[in-house]
C-alpha positions in Angstrom: 10.7 -2.0 0.8 9.0 -2.0 -2.6 11.3 -3.5 -5.3 11.1 -2.1 -8.8 10.1 -4.6 -11.5 13.1 -6.0 -13.4 13.3 -6.2 -17.2 12.8 -10.0 -17.1 9.9 -11.7 -18.7 8.9 -13.3 -15.4 9.0 -11.5 -12.1 9.5 -13.0 -8.7 6.6 -13.6 -6.3 7.1 -10.4 -4.3 6.9 -8.2 -7.4 4.0 -10.2 -8.8 2.1 -9.8 -5.5 2.9 -6.1 -5.3 1.7 -5.5 -8.9 -1.5 -7.5 -8.3 -2.3 -5.5 -5.1 -1.7 -2.2 -6.8 -3.8 -3.1 -9.8 -6.6 -4.4 -7.5 -6.6 -1.2 -5.4 -6.5 1.1 -8.4 -9.4 -0.7 -10.0 -11.4 -0.6 -6.8 -10.6 3.1 -6.2 -11.3 4.2 -9.8 -14.7 2.3 -9.9 -16.9 5.3 -8.8 -14.9 7.9 -10.8 -15.5 8.9 -14.4 -12.7 8.6 -17.0 -11.5 12.1 -16.3 -10.9 11.2 -12.7 -8.5 8.3 -13.7 -5.7 10.9 -14.0 -5.6 10.8 -10.2 -4.8 7.1 -10.1 -1.0 7.4 -9.7 -1.3 10.1 -6.9 -4.0 8.3 -5.0 -2.4 4.9 -5.3 1.0 6.3 -4.2 -0.7 8.0 -1.2 -2.4 4.7 -0.3 0.9 2.8 -0.4 2.6 5.5 1.7 -0.1 5.5 4.3 -0.3 1.8 4.5 3.4 1.4 4.8 3.8 4.0 7.6 0.8 2.6 9.4 2.1 -1.0 9.3 5.7 0.0 10.2 4.3 1.9 13.2 3.0 -1.4 14.6 6.6 -2.6 15.1 7.8 -2.2 18.7 9.8 0.9 19.6 9.0 2.7 16.3 7.4 6.1 15.7 4.3 6.3 13.6 4.2 9.5 11.6 0.5 9.1 10.8 -0.4 9.4 14.5 0.6 13.1 14.2 -2.2 15.4 13.1 0.2 17.7 11.4 1.2 15.1 8.8 -2.3 13.9 8.2 -3.5 17.5 7.7 -0.6 18.2 5.5 -1.7 15.3 3.3 -5.5 16.0 3.5 -5.7 19.8 3.0 -3.7 20.2 -0.2 -5.3 17.2 -1.9 -8.8 18.2 -0.8 -8.1 21.7 -2.0 -6.9 20.4 -5.3 -10.1 18.4 -5.8 -12.3 21.4 -4.9 -10.4 23.8 -7.2 -10.4 21.4 -10.1 -14.1 20.7 -9.5 -14.8 24.4 -9.5 -12.7 25.0 -12.6 -14.0 22.0 -14.7 -17.7 21.9 -13.6 -18.6 25.0 -11.6 -22.4 24.5 -11.8 -22.2 20.9 -10.5 -19.6 21.9 -7.8 -21.8 24.8 -6.6 -24.9 22.6 -7.0 -23.7 20.4 -4.1 -24.1 23.4 -1.8 -27.9 23.4 -2.2 -29.9 20.1 -2.3 -32.6 19.9 -5.0 -36.1 20.7 -3.8 -35.1 22.9 -0.9 -37.8 25.2 0.4 -37.0 28.9 -0.4 -36.7 30.1 3.3 -34.1 27.4 4.0 -31.8 28.2 1.1 -29.5 30.6 2.9 -29.1 28.4 5.9 -28.5 25.3 3.9 -25.8 27.0 1.7 -24.0 28.1 4.9 -24.3 24.6 6.5 -23.1 22.8 3.3 -20.2 25.3 2.9 -19.1 24.6 6.5 -19.3 20.9 5.9 -17.2 21.3 2.8 -14.5 23.1 4.7 -14.6 20.6 7.6 -13.9 17.6 5.4 -10.1 17.8 5.4 -10.1 18.2 9.2 -12.3 15.2 9.5 -10.0 13.2 7.3 -6.9 14.1 9.3 -8.5 13.6 12.7 -10.1 10.3 11.8 -6.7 8.8 10.7 -4.9 10.3 13.7 -7.5 9.2 16.3 -7.9 5.7 15.1 -4.2 4.9 14.9 -3.5 6.6 18.3 -6.3 4.8 20.0 -5.1 1.4 18.7 -1.5 2.2 19.8 -2.7 3.2 23.3 -4.8 0.2 23.7 -2.0 -2.1 22.7 0.3 -0.3 25.2 -2.2 -0.6 28.0 -2.9 -4.3 27.5 0.8 -5.1 27.1 1.5 -3.3 30.4 -1.3 -5.1 32.1 0.0 -8.5 30.8 3.5 -7.6 32.0 2.3 -6.6 35.5 0.0 -9.6 35.9 2.6 -12.2 34.9 4.2 -12.6 38.3 0.9 -12.1 40.2 -1.7 -14.1 38.3 -0.1 -16.1 35.4 -3.4 -17.5 34.2 -4.9 -14.1 33.7 -1.7 -12.8 32.2 -1.8 -15.6 29.5 -5.4 -14.7 28.7 -4.4 -11.0 28.6 -1.6 -11.9 26.2 -4.0 -13.8 24.0 -6.2 -10.7 23.9 -3.2 -8.6 23.1 -2.3 -10.9 20.1 -5.9 -10.7 18.8 -5.8 -6.9 19.3 -2.6 -6.7 17.3 -4.2 -8.6 14.4 -7.1 -6.1 14.6 -4.6 -3.2 14.5 -3.0 -4.6 11.4 -6.4 -4.6 9.7 -7.2 -1.1 11.0 -3.8 0.2 9.7 -4.7 -1.0 6.2 -8.4 -0.1 6.3 -7.6 3.5 7.6 -5.2 4.1 4.7 -7.9 2.9 2.3 -10.6 5.0 3.9 -8.4 8.1 3.9 -7.8 7.8 0.2 -11.3 6.8 -0.7 -12.9 9.7 1.2 -10.3 12.1 -0.3 
C-alpha cells in the first residue's frame, strides 16, 4: 500500500504525495515537543500511518476493522503510554511528579489532589483506547443502520430511500474524516 521511494532523482506522484503527508504530519506532531522528544518521530508517525490505514480500510464493505477492538487499541495505548511515563520519570522526575500536584494547592487538599491526579494518569491509556474504539464502532453501526433502512425503504417509498441514500453518502464522507481524525487524535494525545 505504501511504496518505498526509488533511487531516482524524481519520484512519481504517489511517492511525492506520501512523503509530503508524512513530513507535514511529523512537523505538526513535533511542534509542541522539545528537541529531545523528536526521537519519537518515527514511532509516532508509523503509529499514525498504521492507525489511519486500518481505519480507512475498515470502511470498505465486508472488511473487518481491527481498531474497533478494544484489545488492539489498549495493546497500542498501554505500552506507549507506559514508555512515556517511565521515560518522563527517569529523565525529569521532579517535573513528572510535579504534575501530580498543581501549584498553589491549599495544604488540606494536597493528599486528595495527589490521589485524583494519580488516578487520572492511570486512566489515560484506557481513555485513549476506548475513545478510538467507541468512535469507530459508532460510525460503523450508524452506516450499517442507515444502509439497512435505505435498502428496506427502496421498494416501499423510493423517494425517502433516495434521500436516505444521500444521507448515507454524506455519513460515509464524515466517517472517512473521522477515521483520519481519530488516528491523529490517538497519536497526539499519546
